[in-house]
C-alpha positions as CSV (number, residue, x, y, z in Angstrom):
1,X,24.4,39.4,-51.0
2,X,27.0,42.2,-49.9
3,X,29.1,39.6,-48.2
4,X,29.0,37.3,-51.3
5,X,30.3,40.2,-53.6
6,X,33.0,41.0,-51.0
7,X,34.2,37.5,-50.8
8,X,34.0,37.4,-54.6
9,X,36.0,40.5,-55.2
10,X,38.6,39.3,-52.6
11,X,38.8,35.9,-54.4
12,X,39.2,37.7,-57.8
13,X,42.1,39.7,-56.3
14,X,43.4,36.6,-54.7
15,X,43.6,34.9,-58.1
16,X,44.9,37.9,-60.0
17,X,47.9,38.1,-57.4
18,X,48.6,34.4,-57.7
19,X,48.6,34.6,-61.7
20,X,51.1,37.5,-61.4
21,X,53.2,35.9,-59.1
22,X,53.1,32.5,-61.1
23,X,54.0,34.3,-64.0
24,X,57.3,36.0,-62.7
25,X,60.2,34.2,-64.0
26,X,63.1,33.2,-61.8
27,X,65.3,36.0,-63.4
28,X,62.6,38.6,-62.8
29,X,62.4,37.2,-59.1
30,X,66.0,37.4,-58.6
31,X,66.4,41.1,-60.0
32,X,63.2,42.1,-57.7
33,X,64.8,40.5,-54.8
34,X,68.1,42.1,-55.4
35,X,66.5,45.4,-55.6
36,X,64.3,45.0,-52.5
37,X,67.3,43.7,-50.5
38,X,69.4,46.7,-51.7
39,X,66.6,49.2,-50.9
40,X,65.6,47.8,-47.4
41,X,69.3,47.0,-46.1
42,X,71.9,48.4,-47.9
43,X,74.8,49.5,-46.7
44,X,74.4,46.9,-44.3
45,X,76.1,47.4,-40.8
46,X,79.8,46.4,-40.9
47,X,80.5,43.1,-39.6
48,X,84.1,41.6,-39.5
49,X,85.3,44.6,-41.4
50,X,83.0,43.7,-44.2
51,X,79.9,45.6,-45.2
52,X,77.4,45.0,-48.2
53,X,76.8,48.1,-50.4
54,X,74.3,46.7,-52.7
55,X,73.2,43.5,-54.7
56,X,72.2,43.6,-58.3
57,X,71.2,40.6,-60.4
58,X,72.1,40.9,-64.1
59,X,69.7,38.9,-66.4
60,X,72.1,38.8,-69.4
61,X,74.9,36.9,-67.5
62,X,72.6,35.3,-64.9
63,X,75.0,36.7,-62.3
64,X,73.8,37.6,-58.6
65,X,76.5,40.4,-57.9
66,X,77.3,41.6,-54.2
67,X,79.1,44.9,-54.0
68,X,81.0,45.1,-50.8
69,X,83.5,47.1,-49.0
70,X,86.2,46.3,-46.4
71,X,87.1,48.4,-43.8
72,X,89.7,49.1,-40.9
73,X,92.2,46.5,-40.7
74,X,90.9,44.5,-43.8
75,X,91.0,47.5,-46.1
76,X,94.5,46.6,-47.0
77,X,95.6,45.1,-50.3
78,X,98.5,43.1,-48.9
79,X,96.2,41.4,-46.2
80,X,93.4,40.6,-48.4
81,X,96.0,39.1,-50.9
82,X,97.5,36.8,-48.2
83,X,93.9,35.9,-47.2
84,X,92.3,35.2,-50.5
85,X,92.0,31.4,-50.2
86,X,90.4,31.8,-46.8
87,X,87.9,34.6,-48.1
88,X,87.1,32.4,-51.1
89,X,86.4,29.2,-48.8
90,X,84.2,31.5,-46.6
91,X,82.1,32.8,-49.2
92,X,81.8,29.2,-50.9
93,X,80.8,28.0,-47.6
94,X,78.2,30.8,-46.8
95,X,76.6,30.2,-50.4
96,X,76.7,26.5,-50.2
97,X,75.0,26.8,-46.6
98,X,72.4,29.2,-47.8
99,X,68.9,27.3,-48.3
100,X,67.2,30.4,-50.0
101,X,69.6,30.2,-52.9
102,X,68.8,26.8,-53.6
103,X,66.6,27.5,-56.8
104,X,68.8,30.0,-58.2
105,X,72.2,27.5,-57.9
106,X,70.1,24.8,-59.6
107,X,69.3,27.3,-62.5
108,X,72.9,27.9,-63.2
109,X,73.0,31.5,-61.7
110,X,76.5,32.9,-60.9
111,X,77.4,34.6,-57.7
112,X,79.8,37.3,-58.0
113,X,81.6,39.4,-55.2
114,X,83.3,42.7,-55.6
115,X,84.7,44.2,-52.7
116,X,86.0,47.7,-52.6
117,X,88.1,49.7,-50.3
118,X,86.2,52.1,-48.0
119,X,89.1,54.4,-48.1
120,X,89.4,54.5,-51.6
121,X,86.0,53.5,-53.0
122,X,87.0,53.2,-56.9
123,X,89.8,50.4,-55.6
124,X,88.8,46.6,-55.9
125,X,90.5,44.7,-53.2
126,X,88.8,41.4,-53.9
127,X,86.6,39.7,-56.6
128,X,85.5,36.4,-56.9
129,X,82.6,34.4,-58.9
130,X,81.0,31.2,-57.9
131,X,79.0,28.7,-59.8
132,X,77.2,25.7,-58.7
133,X,76.2,23.9,-61.8
134,X,76.7,20.2,-61.9
């Protein structure tokens, strides 16, 4: 009987957890995942002169927003302006090829990138947004 009770309690806990996770809207999930990513990984290590400082999901605009910084050679407005098209194409490809974002893209979420200077943190060097609705 004791084992049956334990099994019953475990089953009830599992059902309660499943019900809660099934009730989470896609917007709530995006908001939670953005917070978890930021808490666990940000700021990320700098790779190719770029670091992700934080990720935020804004429910009101359905925008998944990446706040990043350029450093070293890329922390230069002139260089960024000369490479805007290449940066845009690179980010677009990365978003397109990411299967983990499929449900967000299908739901019409927008992906925004705001990139600041490492030397001058209030200066925005690059800003862009991407939508994948048909």
